[in-house]
C-alpha positions in Angstrom: -23.1 -30.0 55.9 -23.0 -31.7 52.5 -20.0 -31.3 50.2 -22.3 -29.9 47.6 -23.2 -26.9 49.8 -19.7 -25.7 50.1 -19.2 -23.9 46.7 -15.9 -23.6 44.9 -12.5 -23.9 46.5 -9.9 -21.2 46.2 -7.8 -23.4 43.9 -10.7 -24.0 41.5 -11.4 -20.3 41.3 -7.7 -19.6 40.6 -7.5 -22.2 37.8 -10.8 -21.0 36.2 -9.6 -17.3 36.4 -6.2 -18.2 34.9 -7.9 -20.1 32.0 -10.3 -17.2 31.4 -7.4 -14.7 31.4 -5.4 -16.7 28.9 -8.4 -17.1 26.6 -9.3 -13.4 26.7 -5.7 -12.3 26.2 -5.4 -14.7 23.2 -8.5 -13.3 21.7 -7.3 -9.7 22.2 -4.1 -10.5 20.5 -5.9 -12.1 17.6 -8.1 -9.0 17.2 -5.1 -6.8 17.2 -3.4 -8.9 14.5 -6.6 -8.9 12.4 -7.0 -5.1 12.8 -3.4 -4.6 11.6 -3.9 -6.9 8.6 -7.1 -5.1 7.7 -5.4 -1.7 7.8 -2.6 -3.1 5.6 -5.1 -4.5 3.1 -6.9 -1.1 3.1 -3.7 0.7 2.3 -2.8 -1.7 -0.5 -6.2 -1.5 -2.0 -6.0 2.3 -2.0 -2.5 2.2 -3.5 -4.0 0.0 -6.3 -6.7 2.6 -7.0 -4.1 5.4 -7.1 -2.0 3.4 -9.5 -5.0 2.6 -11.7 -5.8 6.3 -11.8 -2.4 7.2 -13.2 -2.4 4.2 -15.5 -5.7 5.4 -17.0 -4.2 8.9 -17.4 -1.2 7.5 -19.3 -3.2 5.1 -21.4 -5.5 8.0 -22.4 -2.7 10.1 -23.7 -1.6 9.9 -27.3 1.5 7.6 -27.7 3.4 10.4 -29.3 2.8 12.7 -26.3 4.4 10.3 -23.8 8.2 11.0 -23.3 10.3 7.9 -22.8 11.5 7.8 -19.2 15.1 7.5 -18.1 16.4 4.3 -16.5 15.6 3.7 -12.8 12.6 6.0 -12.4 10.7 3.3 -10.5 13.5 3.0 -8.0 14.1 6.7 -7.2 12.1 9.9 -7.2 12.8 11.4 -10.6 11.2 14.8 -11.4 8.7 14.4 -14.2 8.0 10.8 -13.3 7.0 11.1 -9.6 4.1 12.5 -7.8 3.5 12.9 -4.1 0.1 12.3 -2.7 -1.6 13.0 0.6 -3.8 10.5 2.6 -6.8 11.4 0.4 -4.9 10.8 -2.9 -4.6 14.5 -3.7 -1.5 15.5 -5.5 1.1 17.5 -3.6 3.2 18.0 -6.7 6.3 16.3 -8.0 8.7 19.1 -8.8 11.4 17.8 -6.4 13.1 14.5 -5.7 12.4 15.0 -2.0 8.8 14.3 -0.9 6.9 17.4 0.3 5.4 17.7 3.8 2.2 15.7 4.2 3.2 13.0 1.7 1.6 9.6 2.4 1.9 7.9 -1.0 4.6 8.2 -3.6 3.5 7.5 -7.2 6.2 6.8 -9.8 5.8 5.7 -13.4 7.9 4.7 -16.4 7.3 4.8 -20.1 9.6 2.4 -22.1 9.5 1.8 -25.8 9.5 -1.8 -27.2 10.7 -2.5 -30.7 8.1 -4.3 -32.8 8.6 -6.8 -35.6 9.8 -4.0 -37.9 12.3 -2.9 -35.3 10.6 0.5 -34.8 10.1 1.4 -31.1 7.6 4.1 -31.9 4.6 1.8 -32.1 4.6 0.0 -28.7 5.3 1.2 -25.2 5.3 -0.5 -21.8 3.7 1.6 -19.0 4.5 0.9 -15.4 3.0 2.6 -12.4 4.2 2.0 -8.8 2.6 3.5 -5.7 4.3 3.1 -2.3 3.7 4.3 1.2 6.1 7.2 2.0 7.1 5.8 5.4 6.2 2.2 5.3 6.3 -1.0 3.2 3.5 -2.0 0.9 1.9 -0.6 -2.2 1.0 -1.6 -5.7 2.6 -1.9 -9.1 0.7 -2.1 -12.4 2.1 -2.8 -15.9 0.3 -2.2 -19.2 1.3 -2.2 -22.8 0.0 0.4 -25.2 0.3 0.2 -29.0 -0.3 2.7 -31.7 -3.0 1.9 -34.2 -1.8 0.6 -37.5 -2.0 3.3 -40.2 
């Protein structure tokens, strides 16, 4: 019998199987990491959309209708400057400092006056909107400046 007729030895099969197992497990781990990163990016993108929605609402309001926010409203849930949202972005209210059941996102905003050249803070405000996940890290923060038209 020729040596070419024998096939593979047990050692060659074990080495090949080990290499294949390592390669497949590495690919599986890479796919898992990619899927987690993709889910995080999706959440961040959705948080940006929710923040933009609130920013447009605030920017659309008359500057005289917007009440100046107390300090620290972006760091803690403050009634009047917080809104709890479900996974679809629907509002669950904001009448309490404690998130309601089903809250996935917490949207907070602040309205801060800025004194202009004339020292009058009634002409310019800084709007900030921050959306965070209720039980995880990640989110979005938008900042905008709104000015009253010169009269």
